[in-house]
LOZAKE-437378 format. One line per 10 residues: their letters; for each residue x, y, z of C-alpha. Coordinates in pm, 1 decimal, decimal comma. Example, Ala and Ser with C-alpha at 12.3 -4.5 7.8 and 13.67 -1.06 7.14 Angstrom:
BEGIN
as	1230,0/-450,0/780,0 | 1367,0/-106,0/714,0
***
This chain:
BEGIN
xxxxxxxxxx	-3988,8/2543,9/-993,8 | -4137,7/2171,6/-1088,7 | -4174,3/2006,9/-760,6 | -4319,2/1688,8/-937,8 | -3927,6/1638,5/-1059,3 | -3900,9/1249,4/-1127,1 | -3609,9/1064,9/-1006,1 | -3417,5/915,3/-1296,0 | -3136,0/677,2/-1315,9 | -2885,0/906,0/-1375,4
xxxxxxxxxx	-2999,8/1121,1/-1042,6 | -2979,5/799,0/-858,4 | -2599,0/734,8/-998,6 | -2510,0/1050,2/-891,1 | -2655,5/1049,4/-537,3 | -2503,1/699,6/-487,6 | -2161,9/843,9/-599,3 | -2243,3/1119,2/-338,4 | -2293,8/875,0/-70,2 | -2024,2/670,9/-170,7
xxxxxxxxxx	-1791,9/978,2/-161,0 | -1895,5/1058,4/221,3 | -1877,1/710,6/370,7 | -1523,5/646,6/209,8 | -1436,4/1004,6/358,8 | -1578,2/919,1/697,3 | -1387,1/581,2/747,3 | -1052,9/712,0/607,5 | -961,0/354,3/496,9 | -822,8/500,8/156,7
xxxxxxxxxx	-683,6/845,6/147,8 | -894,7/1126,8/28,7 | -710,4/1211,0/-302,5 | -736,0/841,6/-413,2 | -1131,2/807,8/-347,9 | -1154,7/1166,6/-544,6 | -983,6/988,2/-800,7 | -1230,6/703,5/-791,7 | -1541,9/918,2/-834,3 | -1383,5/1084,4/-1108,2
xxxxxxxxxx	-1346,8/745,7/-1307,5 | -1656,3/623,5/-1221,5 | -1821,7/965,0/-1338,0 | -1648,5/919,6/-1673,7 | -1714,8/518,3/-1689,6 | -2079,8/581,1/-1646,6 | -2104,9/849,7/-1869,1 | -2256,5/1102,2/-1616,3 | -2009,2/1371,1/-1752,7 | -1878,4/1408,2/-2116,0
xxxxxxxxxx	-1555,6/1233,5/-2171,5 | -1390,6/1596,5/-2302,2 | -1520,6/1767,2/-1970,8 | -1400,7/1484,2/-1732,2 | -1086,7/1629,3/-1662,5 | -1153,1/2000,2/-1717,7 | -1145,6/2041,0/-1345,2 | -744,7/2009,0/-1347,4 | -741,9/2321,9/-1577,2 | -1012,1/2495,4/-1402,5
xxxxxxxxxx	-944,7/2862,7/-1260,0 | -1000,0/2719,0/-870,3 | -713,5/2466,7/-933,9 | -470,7/2712,7/-1113,3 | -552,2/2981,2/-838,5 | -483,1/2763,6/-554,2 | -146,6/2614,1/-726,5 | -58,6/2961,8/-761,6 | -118,1/3096,3/-397,7 | 51,9/2833,1/-253,1
xxxxxxxxxx	383,3/2902,6/-459,1 | 320,6/3292,6/-369,1 | 299,1/3179,8/31,8 | 659,2/3029,0/-48,8 | 819,5/3321,1/-221,3 | 690,5/3558,3/92,1 | 844,9/3274,9/344,9 | 1229,5/3254,7/150,3 | 1233,9/3603,6/214,0 | 1206,6/3609,1/598,2
xxxxxxxxxx	901,1/3844,1/597,2 | 739,1/3641,9/884,7 | 1049,2/3637,6/1090,4 | 1017,7/4024,7/1043,8 | 652,1/4001,9/1137,4 | 729,1/3805,2/1470,8 | 961,7/4081,8/1576,6 | 726,3/4366,1/1468,4 | 455,4/4161,3/1672,7 | 663,1/4170,3/1989,2
xxxxxxxxxx	751,2/4523,1/1968,8 | 397,9/4606,4/1926,4 | 304,0/4434,5/2199,4 | 521,0/4585,9/2463,3 | 483,5/4288,7/2661,2 | 99,7/4281,8/2715,9 | -0,8/3898,5/2675,5 | -371,5/4014,1/2576,4 | -250,2/4257,5/2329,0 | 22,7/4004,9/2193,1
xxxxxxxxxx	-261,0/3779,4/2147,8 | -478,0/3993,5/1950,0 | -233,0/4125,0/1747,6 | -108,0/3786,2/1646,0 | -440,8/3641,5/1561,9 | -533,8/3957,3/1369,9 | -225,0/3973,8/1130,0 | -259,5/3564,1/1088,5 | -618,8/3626,6/1014,4 | -499,2/3924,4/738,8
xxxxxxxxxx	-230,0/3693,9/601,5 | -477,3/3416,8/521,0 | -674,0/3649,2/265,1 | -399,1/3617,7/29,4 | -269,0/3264,5/135,4 | -386,5/2917,6/153,7 | -491,6/2823,4/523,7 | -279,4/2569,3/576,3 | -13,1/2725,0/470,0 | -36,6/3024,5/669,7
xxxxxxxxxx	-76,0/2786,5/968,9 | 260,9/2656,9/876,9 | 430,1/2935,7/893,4 | 267,3/3077,4/1206,7 | 364,0/2757,2/1436,6 | 731,1/2892,8/1450,8 | 599,5/3261,2/1503,8 | 399,9/3111,8/1755,2 | 677,6/2921,2/1915,3 | 927,8/3201,3/1899,7
xxxxxxxxxx	671,5/3431,5/2055,7 | 589,5/3202,4/2322,6 | 971,5/3145,0/2439,2 | 978,2/3488,2/2423,8 | 694,1/3562,2/2659,8 | 557,3/3282,1/2850,6 | 233,2/3273,7/2672,9 | 186,6/2867,8/2675,1 | 113,1/2749,2/2303,7 | -256,9/2602,6/2371,5
xxxxxxxxxx	-354,9/2978,6/2456,5 | -178,8/3099,6/2105,0 | -251,1/2822,7/1841,7 | -612,7/2764,4/1879,2 | -694,1/3145,8/1876,2 | -437,3/3186,9/1556,7 | -575,4/2886,0/1385,7 | -953,9/3032,3/1443,9 | -839,6/3384,2/1303,5 | -645,1/3225,5/995,9
xxxxxxxxxx	-983,7/2985,6/910,9 | -1203,7/3322,7/946,8 | -984,5/3560,2/770,1 | -1003,0/3319,8/477,6 | -1327,8/3495,3/441,1 | -1154,4/3816,9/348,6 | -1098,7/3773,5/-48,9 | -1210,5/3514,2/-309,3 | -865,2/3365,3/-310,9 | -839,7/3316,8/85,8
xxxxxxxxxx	-941,5/2980,2/109,6 | -1024,7/2671,0/-115,2 | -1418,2/2656,6/-90,5 | -1418,7/3022,7/-214,1 | -1153,4/2996,8/-502,3 | -1400,3/2724,9/-600,6 | -1737,3/2918,3/-587,3 | -1711,8/3111,7/-885,3 | -1634,4/2806,4/-1119,6 | -1946,2/2650,9/-953,2
xxxxxxxxxx	-2156,5/2949,5/-989,9 | -2049,3/2959,5/-1380,5 | -2115,1/2602,6/-1430,4 | -2458,4/2634,6/-1262,1 | -2570,9/2896,0/-1544,3 | -2599,5/2624,0/-1822,3 | -2858,4/2427,6/-1599,0 | -3077,3/2727,5/-1500,1 | -3442,5/2710,3/-1559,3 | -3581,3/2927,5/-1828,6
xxxxxxxxxx	-3644,0/3310,4/-1718,6 | -3399,4/3276,3/-1425,3 | -3133,4/3533,1/-1443,1 | -2774,7/3442,4/-1506,6 | -2564,3/3406,5/-1193,4 | -2245,3/3665,2/-1223,2 | -1933,2/3535,4/-1052,1 | -1805,9/3736,2/-750,5 | -1510,8/3995,9/-779,9 | -1198,7/3953,5/-594,1
xxxxxxxxxx	-1298,2/4138,4/-262,3 | -1690,0/4050,3/-274,5 | -1677,3/3895,5/44,6 | -1457,8/4131,6/262,4 | -1742,0/4286,8/465,5 | -1803,4/3937,3/577,6 | -1445,1/3818,7/629,6 | -1375,0/4120,1/849,7 | -1704,3/4046,3/1080,1 | -1586,3/3695,0/1093,0
xxxxxxxxxx	-1236,0/3785,8/1188,6 | -1369,4/4050,5/1435,6 | -1613,8/3764,7/1571,8 | -1320,5/3523,3/1630,1 | -1107,7/3785,9/1791,2 | -1376,4/3886,9/2039,6 | -1492,5/3548,5/2103,1 | -1109,5/3440,3/2209,6 | -1048,9/3798,4/2413,3 | -1353,4/3782,4/2615,6
xxxxxxxxxx	-1474,2/3425,6/2655,5 | -1216,3/3118,0/2485,1 | -887,1/3262,7/2638,3 | -1021,1/3212,2/3003,9 | -1124,5/2843,4/2887,4 | -768,6/2817,5/2767,3 | -617,2/2951,5/3040,8 | -778,2/2692,5/3304,1 | -568,8/2417,7/3095,5 | -261,5/2636,2/3116,5
xxxxxxxxxx	-29,4/2341,9/3315,7 | -20,0/2129,7/3010,9 | 128,0/2340,2/2763,1 | 536,3/2382,6/2841,9 | 676,1/2690,9/2635,4 | 914,9/2568,0/2384,3 | 1199,0/2785,5/2450,6 | 1546,7/2704,8/2332,7 | 1670,5/2613,4/2683,5 | 1660,3/2244,4/2774,6
xxxxxxxxxx	1456,9/2300,6/3039,0 | 1156,0/2250,8/2835,3 | 1225,8/1921,4/2697,2 | 1285,7/1817,6/3081,6 | 971,2/1942,4/3165,0 | 760,6/1808,3/2856,5 | 955,3/1487,0/2792,5 | 1192,8/1419,5/3041,4 | 1502,7/1421,4/2813,0 | 1753,1/1627,8/3022,3
xxxxxxxxxx	2092,2/1605,0/3119,8 | 2412,2/1733,8/2934,0 | 2637,4/1582,9/2646,4 | 2921,3/1372,0/2729,5 | 3170,5/1177,7/2529,8 | 3209,1/821,6/2558,2 | 3552,4/637,9/2424,9 | 3534,8/272,7/2377,5 | 3787,0/45,4/2521,2 | 3923,8/-269,3/2446,6
xxxxxxxxxx	3764,4/-430,1/2722,7 | 3439,0/-310,2/2631,6 | 3146,7/-512,7/2559,1 | 3019,3/-252,9/2300,6 | 3291,9/-375,6/2069,5 | 3153,1/-484,6/1738,5 | 2787,7/-394,4/1855,0 | 2585,2/-194,7/1644,4 | 2456,5/128,4/1784,5 | 2097,9/31,2/1761,6
xxxxxxxxxx	2224,6/-281,7/1996,9 | 2400,3/-68,0/2236,4 | 2087,0/187,9/2264,9 | 1838,3/-133,5/2351,6 | 2109,2/-181,1/2677,7 | 1939,6/-132,2/3008,1 | 1970,4/210,1/3129,7 | 2139,7/345,4/2849,2 | 2164,1/726,6/2777,9 | 2054,4/884,0/2452,0
xxxxxxxxxx	2305,9/788,5/2167,8 | 2302,3/1108,0/1941,9 | 2646,3/1100,3/1789,4 | 2947,7/855,8/1712,0 | 3320,3/905,2/1568,2 | 3484,9/634,9/1424,4 | 3759,8/640,1/1144,6 | 3827,9/1017,4/1226,0 | 3441,8/1058,7/1074,9 | 3220,5/1234,8/1318,3
xxxxxxxxxx	2829,6/1213,4/1280,8 | 2514,4/1330,0/1436,9 | 2208,9/1078,5/1459,7 | 2442,2/802,3/1313,6 | 2240,9/504,6/1146,2 | 2141,4/229,4/1388,2 | 2318,7/-19,5/1200,8 | 2662,1/142,8/1218,0 | 2915,9/-86,9/1426,3 | 3101,4/34,8/1731,8
xxxxxxxxxx	3471,4/-48,0/1754,2 | 3788,7/32,1/1978,2 | 3840,1/391,8/1981,1 | 3504,0/477,5/1870,2 | 3380,6/791,9/2062,9 | 2983,3/784,5/2150,1 | 2800,0/1119,9/2199,4 | 2557,1/1044,5/2499,7 | 2290,5/1277,9/2656,5 | 2139,7/1204,0/2998,3
xxxxxxxxxx	2186,1/1326,7/3369,8 | 2532,0/1294,2/3469,0 | 2459,2/981,6/3693,2 | 2308,7/780,6/3447,4 | 2603,7/834,9/3186,2 | 2852,1/759,1/3446,8 | 2709,3/445,4/3577,4 | 2674,8/329,5/3166,7 | 3028,8/437,3/3140,2 | 3149,3/245,0/3448,0
xxxxxxxxxx	2942,1/-94,0/3358,4 | 3074,5/-105,4/3010,9 | 3428,4/-2,8/3026,1 | 3406,2/338,1/2861,6 | 3596,0/661,4/2909,5 | 3363,7/947,6/3012,3 | 3491,0/1329,7/2916,6 | 3251,4/1622,4/3007,5 | 3468,7/1824,3/2749,9 | 3334,6/1766,6/2391,9
xxxxxxxxxx	3677,7/1759,9/2209,3 | 3547,5/1558,1/1922,6 | 3171,2/1665,9/1917,2 | 3169,3/2065,5/2003,1 | 3103,4/2149,6/1665,1 | 2852,4/1928,6/1596,7 | 2670,7/2015,0/1888,2 | 2696,7/2391,6/1875,2 | 2352,9/2515,7/1928,9 | 2334,4/2742,2/1582,1
xxxxxxxxxx	2423,2/2399,2/1391,9 | 2184,5/2132,3/1594,6 | 1952,5/2080,2/1843,0 | 1648,9/1933,7/1983,5 | 1327,6/2000,6/1795,1 | 967,3/1919,7/1785,3 | 760,8/1834,5/1469,2 | 400,5/1703,2/1382,3 | 301,3/1449,7/1142,4 | 40,0/1631,0/946,2
xxxxxxxxxx	-290,7/1430,4/789,1 | -132,0/1416,5/449,1 | 185,3/1266,6/557,3 | 353,9/970,1/370,3 | 495,1/882,4/767,0 | 150,4/749,7/889,2 | 137,7/382,5/984,5 | 491,7/327,5/932,6 | 764,4/348,2/1274,4 | 1101,1/513,6/1287,0
xxxxxxxxxx	1252,1/195,2/1183,9 | 1090,8/130,4/857,4 | 1150,9/514,6/792,9 | 1528,7/475,0/897,1 | 1510,6/813,6/984,4 | 1867,8/878,8/1090,3 | 1987,6/689,0/761,4 | 1749,1/881,2/518,0 | 1750,9/1213,3/687,1 | 1971,3/1208,9/981,6
xxxxxxxxxx	1706,7/1251,9/1235,5 | 1743,3/1101,0/1597,3 | 1401,0/1014,1/1737,9 | 1380,7/1068,3/2111,5 | 1048,9/1072,6/2215,0 | 674,9/1071,8/2064,7 | 386,5/1282,0/2263,1 | 82,6/1112,2/2148,0 | -252,7/1244,4/2307,4 | -68,5/1381,9/2610,9
xxxxxxxxxx	131,8/1104,3/2664,6 | 495,8/1066,5/2619,7 | 625,8/786,4/2460,3 | 1026,9/708,3/2549,3 | 1083,2/319,4/2502,7 | 1154,5/186,0/2211,1 | 1021,7/462,6/2024,1 | 1156,4/365,8/1721,8 | 886,4/77,2/1684,4 | 582,4/268,3/1752,9
xxxxxxxxxx	380,9/308,1/1430,7 | 305,8/693,5/1370,8 | -50,0/857,7/1321,5 | -168,0/1196,7/1235,4 | -126,8/1463,8/1502,8 | 186,5/1273,2/1669,3 | 448,8/1506,3/1803,8 | 798,8/1415,5/1723,5 | 1112,7/1512,3/1921,8 | 1426,6/1497,1/1685,1
xxxxxxxxxx	1763,0/1569,0/1763,5 | 1926,8/1700,8/1461,9 | 2139,7/1912,3/1229,9 | 1947,4/2208,3/1143,4 | 1971,5/2181,1/795,0 | 1871,6/1802,7/765,4 | 1583,7/1933,8/992,0 | 1506,2/2182,3/685,4 | 1529,3/1893,6/427,6 | 1283,4/1677,1/602,2
xxxxxxxxxx	1055,5/1976,4/684,3 | 1065,4/2054,1/317,6 | 901,8/1732,1/207,1 | 577,0/1822,7/380,5 | 578,3/1479,3/557,9 | 668,6/1674,7/898,1 | 540,1/2028,0/1033,9 | 841,9/2146,7/1202,5 | 731,8/2335,9/1547,1 | 1033,9/2466,3/1699,8
xxxxxxxxxx	1158,4/2787,7/1541,6 | 1529,2/2729,9/1451,2 | 1793,2/2848,6/1168,1 | 1621,9/2784,2/850,1 | 1781,4/2659,3/514,2 | 1864,6/2922,8/246,1 | 1652,6/3232,0/288,6 | 1687,8/3554,4/50,8 | 1607,6/3850,5/304,1 | 1780,0/4076,9/11,8
xxxxxxxxxx	1486,6/3980,3/-219,2 | 1238,6/4119,8/50,8 | 1122,4/4436,5/-110,5 | 1102,1/4273,1/-434,4 | 887,0/3989,2/-324,1 | 655,2/4222,4/-190,9 | 666,8/4476,9/-501,4 | 554,9/4189,6/-696,9 | 294,6/4054,4/-483,9 | 125,5/4381,3/-446,8
xxxxxxxxxx	104,6/4404,2/-825,7 | -51,5/4053,4/-862,3 | -329,9/4175,7/-609,6 | -407,0/4469,5/-812,0 | -428,7/4269,0/-1133,2 | -653,3/4044,7/-943,9 | -850,2/4335,5/-810,5 | -903,8/4454,2/-1163,8 | -1221,2/4254,2/-1292,7 | -1094,9/4249,9/-1634,4
xxxxxxxxxx	-842,2/3926,4/-1587,2 | -964,1/3612,4/-1392,3 | -795,5/3573,9/-1066,7 | -588,7/3285,0/-1196,2 | -430,2/3459,2/-1445,4 | -329,4/3754,4/-1212,6 | -177,0/3531,1/-905,2 | -31,9/3310,9/-1202,0 | 161,8/3669,6/-1332,5 | 325,1/3684,1/-957,8
xxxxxxxxxx	443,8/3364,2/-927,4 | 637,5/3430,9/-1299,6 | 748,3/3739,7/-1140,7 | 909,1/3556,9/-804,1 | 1060,5/3300,9/-1039,4 | 1244,9/3511,6/-1307,5 | 1340,5/3761,9/-994,8 | 1500,9/3444,3/-818,2 | 1292,0/3485,4/-509,2 | 1207,7/3146,9/-573,7
xxxxxxxxxx	1373,7/2863,6/-794,2 | 1134,5/2614,7/-974,3 | 1216,8/2295,9/-796,2 | 1117,6/2542,6/-466,2 | 798,5/2622,3/-625,5 | 702,5/2264,1/-728,5 | 782,6/2177,3/-375,0 | 580,0/2427,2/-255,8 | 233,1/2279,9/-428,5 | 53,5/2048,8/-229,7
xxxxxxxxxx	-72,1/1787,1/-503,6 | -309,6/1597,1/-262,1 | -494,9/1912,5/-250,0 | -486,3/1998,0/-582,4 | -607,0/1641,3/-702,8 | -887,2/1633,8/-405,4 | -1023,0/1930,7/-573,2 | -1001,6/1841,3/-944,2 | -1128,2/1522,6/-921,1 | -1427,8/1612,6/-697,4
xxxxxxxxxx	-1523,9/1899,8/-904,3 | -1721,6/1721,8/-1191,3 | -1920,8/1517,1/-903,0 | -2058,4/1886,9/-871,0 | -2121,3/1921,3/-1240,2 | -2333,5/1602,9/-1225,3 | -2511,4/1714,8/-929,5 | -2650,3/1989,6/-1126,3 | -2670,5/1831,1/-1493,9 | -2819,3/1563,5/-1404,6
xxxxxxxxxx	-3108,4/1743,3/-1195,8 | -3011,2/1535,5/-872,3 | -2969,6/1892,6/-693,9 | -3298,3/2028,5/-832,8 | -3465,1/1711,2/-720,2 | -3313,8/1708,5/-370,3 | -3392,3/2089,4/-308,7 | -3774,2/2072,2/-447,1 | -3836,7/1758,7/-195,4 | -3670,0/1945,3/106,1
xxxxxxxxxx	-3905,2/2278,7/22,1 | -4202,0/2059,5/-21,4 | -4165,3/1915,7/334,9 | -4104,8/2263,1/513,9 | -4368,0/2433,9/687,6 | -4550,7/2676,5/444,9 | -4410,4/3065,3/500,5 | -4058,9/2940,5/650,8 | -3829,2/3256,9/637,3 | -3556,7/3253,2/415,3
xxxxxxxxxx	-3285,7/3332,1/687,5 | -3387,4/3027,1/847,3 | -3358,9/2817,8/532,6 | -3001,0/2982,2/504,6 | -2927,2/2892,9/860,1 | -3009,9/2516,6/794,1 | -2795,3/2541,9/477,4 | -2492,3/2678,4/678,3 | -2514,2/2388,1/941,9 | -2583,8/2116,0/680,2
xxxxxxxxxx	-2270,7/2256,6/498,3 | -2066,6/2234,8/847,3 | -2178,9/1861,8/912,8 | -2080,1/1774,3/540,9 | -1740,3/1929,1/574,7 | -1682,9/1763,1/949,4 | -1730,9/1458,3/706,1 | -1608,1/1511,3/331,8 | -1359,4/1790,2/355,5 | -1413,7/2142,1/291,8
xxxxxxxxxx	-1374,2/2108,4/-80,5 | -1596,9/1802,9/-83,1 | -1866,6/1999,6/102,2 | -1878,1/2270,5/-155,1 | -1888,0/2091,7/-442,8 | -2195,6/1871,1/-331,4 | -2376,1/2164,4/-146,7 | -2373,6/2465,4/-381,4 | -2570,6/2314,4/-667,8 | -2803,0/2205,1/-417,6
xxxxxxxxxx	-2821,5/2560,5/-240,9 | -2876,5/2760,7/-603,2 | -3171,5/2533,8/-680,9 | -3336,6/2587,4/-306,8 | -3276,8/2969,7/-359,4 | -3464,6/2988,5/-692,3 | -3740,2/2723,6/-552,8 | -3801,6/2995,3/-235,5 | -3751,2/3295,6/-447,3 | -3409,7/3383,0/-280,7
xxxxxxxxxx	-3078,9/3510,1/-425,5 | -2877,8/3208,1/-561,3 | -2543,1/3387,4/-511,4 | -2643,4/3505,6/-192,5 | -2722,0/3100,5/-94,0 | -2400,4/2998,9/-262,9 | -2192,0/3217,4/-51,2 | -2300,2/3094,1/233,6 | -2242,2/2756,4/153,9 | -1901,3/2808,0/29,5
xxxxxxxxxx	-1798,5/3013,9/369,2 | -1963,1/2758,9/600,4 | -1772,6/2467,3/417,8 | -1450,4/2626,6/631,2 | -1659,0/2640,4/945,0 | -1488,0/2324,7/1148,9 | -1311,5/2439,3/1472,0 | -1364,3/2090,4/1671,3 | -1212,5/1812,4/1452,6 | -871,5/1739,0/1249,9
xxxxxxxxxx	-1062,9/1686,0/899,5 | -995,0/2088,2/911,0 | -601,4/2061,2/809,0 | -523,1/2358,4/993,0 | -692,1/2230,1/1302,8 | -522,7/1898,3/1278,8 | -195,7/2067,8/1263,9 | -231,6/2246,7/1611,2 | -363,0/1947,7/1842,3 | -36,7/1784,8/1834,5
xxxxxxxxxx	172,8/2070,7/1963,5 | -70,3/2249,1/2178,2 | -200,4/1915,7/2348,8 | -555,3/1984,1/2287,6 | -813,7/1686,6/2345,0 | -1099,9/1644,7/2106,4 | -1341,2/1710,6/2430,0 | -1166,6/2046,8/2457,2 | -1196,4/2131,7/2106,3 | -1556,7/2083,8/2087,9
xxxxxxxxxx	-1631,5/2271,1/2449,1 | -1407,5/2579,8/2279,9 | -1467,4/2544,8/1887,4 | -1854,3/2467,5/1931,1 | -1982,5/2800,2/2026,0 | -1750,1/2981,5/1791,9 | -1875,9/2751,0/1489,0 | -2267,5/2877,2/1622,8 | -2130,5/3245,1/1597,5 | -1951,1/3182,3/1277,5
xxxxxxxxxx	-2293,4/3088,5/1121,7 | -2506,8/3332,0/1262,6 | -2245,0/3612,8/1151,2 | -2215,8/3493,4/799,5 | -2600,1/3474,5/759,0 | -2641,8/3839,3/908,2 | -2399,2/3971,1/693,5 | -2498,4/3808,5/352,5 | -2864,3/3910,7/428,5 | -2687,0/4277,6/477,2
xx	-2508,3/4281,4/147,5 | -2745,6/4096,3/-94,5
***
């Protein structure tokens, strides 16, 4: 390669755009998908990417494959496959904690080879909560090993995570800019990374079995078990006591007040239900008025509720004549949900969101960074990773969870399940996987065949399929793909690679370069997400490989695998989902995730060199 490559205006523009993307992602003032869209528009306006190619990312195999894996995952969830899985894991573990931890992590890791990592984590959170409530294993000890196994298991197939789905498209795009005489780069087969994925998954299981679990066990005190009993909420949030009915008398000062005003009174219990005009409802809106004869469903310690009733001329009854059906545990109850990084709730408070009016959810408490907020909880602006405690009817909770603005951690009776479709869903899924194995068909067509099958067979309806797609991920990927093309076609990647290699001491071993690339990609992924890191660093890796006589496919594969190597920060969507429920601190994640990241890098470099 000609190392005397001169820096052109186009190269400067592309490198400037990469810098702009990194800064915007780092400061998070604007949402990541919006930044990606701005980058796409700038690539078009500057002429760095041809207008007819600019939007090809949206129709690329990578984006279609991601959409298909999201829908297929939702189809499997609808048939109750995961509930069966939780039962099976418990039976197989025979009550031995270590075995349960190992089995659950291993199965979650295998699942993530065929589904998107965040989807697998969302499916396993209720499974973990159920296992935790039945065994006494705390959530902190369960969630990080499961999350690590899911990230590692993504390396088992070419559809396990976004960077690997992207890789083949980037390899094919690189062919058009190869120097003369270089061999054409072939796309990788569906199970090409399988040995590497197995080694990674094995390393993750061994790490937590021998090392990580001891460190997590030191912090057992902080993770209460989310059992279905009230004792957990009493211990974790101070939400305890029973439900009482309070009937409003003619002398009561509450007459004419709104529910919100009544809740703000000194030492008021939690007001979870209201009956007026023969209509009983849970989570009544804050602006609902209280009249003579209204009945309030109040929850709290007996003494507190009794004092409140006496001070405000209310008749108290422990027998639930009006609300017995509403407070039936099979119909309603207390739950916990995490605010994911993609949620529309971020920055808004309970009052703005009108949670009770719009969704039927009573917000009882917020757990933020191990601090429980109970006072004026409806005025607290929400942040990513906040754990919200709700009281609601389960069907309302299921509807709220379907919007993807909340990830419910508590195991509760779900919306419409289709267990009778279990066998047909598994058969369709198996056919899709077999088609993906046959190298004649692109993976995207094979996976979409599975989607079409599930829709025709009624495993999912089309609206559920649309709801299963995380459009933020789709836009982020489709808008950033042309940035990778521009890195390649402008020569910016070749220029950076050439200058990097010039500065290295002569005789630097290839494996050391590969380790450095792996670490660089990991650092990038902490800043600009795993998709962004893959798109920017793969062209660079291919050019470096050509410059030192290495294998371009091997270098590119190291980058794609390293892009998911983040167990320390919430920029990894899987990690951001578990920090709230398990109460991990940033320091703790670095202490346990840092060494695991080093192990990850060494395993992939070693395995890639054995394979290629």
